[in-house]
C-alpha positions in Angstrom: 17.1 -36.5 -9.6 15.6 -33.0 -8.2 11.9 -32.7 -7.7 10.5 -29.7 -8.3 7.6 -27.5 -7.6 6.4 -25.1 -10.0 4.0 -22.5 -8.3 2.1 -21.1 -11.1 -1.7 -20.0 -12.2 -4.2 -20.4 -15.4 -3.2 -18.2 -17.7 0.5 -16.7 -16.9 2.5 -16.8 -20.0 5.7 -16.1 -17.6 4.8 -19.3 -16.0 4.5 -21.4 -19.4 7.5 -19.5 -20.2 8.8 -21.1 -16.6 7.4 -25.1 -18.0 9.3 -24.4 -21.0 12.2 -24.7 -19.2 11.6 -27.2 -16.9 10.3 -29.8 -19.9 13.9 -28.6 -21.2 15.8 -29.5 -17.6 13.3 -32.9 -17.4 14.4 -33.8 -20.9 18.3 -34.2 -20.0 17.1 -35.6 -16.5 18.4 -32.5 -15.1 15.4 -32.4 -13.0 11.5 -33.9 -12.5 8.6 -31.0 -11.3 4.9 -30.7 -10.1 2.7 -27.8 -10.7 1.1 -26.2 -8.1 -2.0 -24.4 -9.2 -2.0 -21.5 -6.8 -5.5 -20.1 -7.3 -7.5 -22.7 -5.6 -5.4 -21.7 -1.5 -5.9 -18.8 -0.5 -2.7 -18.7 1.6 -0.4 -19.4 -1.8 -1.9 -16.6 -3.3 -1.3 -14.7 -0.4 2.9 -16.2 -0.6 3.1 -16.5 -4.2 0.4 -14.4 -6.1 2.4 -11.5 -7.1 5.7 -13.6 -8.1 4.5 -16.4 -10.4 6.1 -18.2 -11.4 8.4 -19.4 -8.9 10.2 -22.8 -8.8 10.5 -24.5 -5.0 13.3 -27.6 -3.3 12.2 -30.1 -2.0 14.3 -28.2 0.5 12.8 -25.2 1.0 14.9 -23.3 -1.5 12.6 -20.9 -3.6 13.7 -19.1 -7.8 11.5 -16.5 -8.2 10.6 -14.6 -11.6 12.3 -13.2 -13.1 14.7 -15.9 -14.2 16.6 -17.6 -17.4 17.1 -21.4 -18.3 20.7 -20.3 -16.7 20.6 -18.7 -14.1 17.6 -21.6 -13.0 20.4 -24.4 -13.5 22.6 -22.7 -11.6 20.6 -22.5 -9.0 19.5 -25.9 -9.5 23.7 -26.9 -9.5 24.5 -24.8 -6.7 22.3 -25.2 -3.9 23.1 -22.1 -1.4 21.5 -20.8 1.1 21.0 -17.0 0.5 
């Protein structure tokens, strides 16, 4: 099962939408995920502050907002570099 990290911050309504998508895929046994709060790390704020939510794979691939559930699922199924 694919392990993902969701870069997020408190009060981000787009991040909440991404969490719903990830929860759905987790229930389907497509992935597991953990949230990473960016506000606790200046480096993460610099990297993701204007792009959150961002989903990252263990291999270092990233998918930044905007994305749909379909796009997220395709990103997981077709792990191509780009």
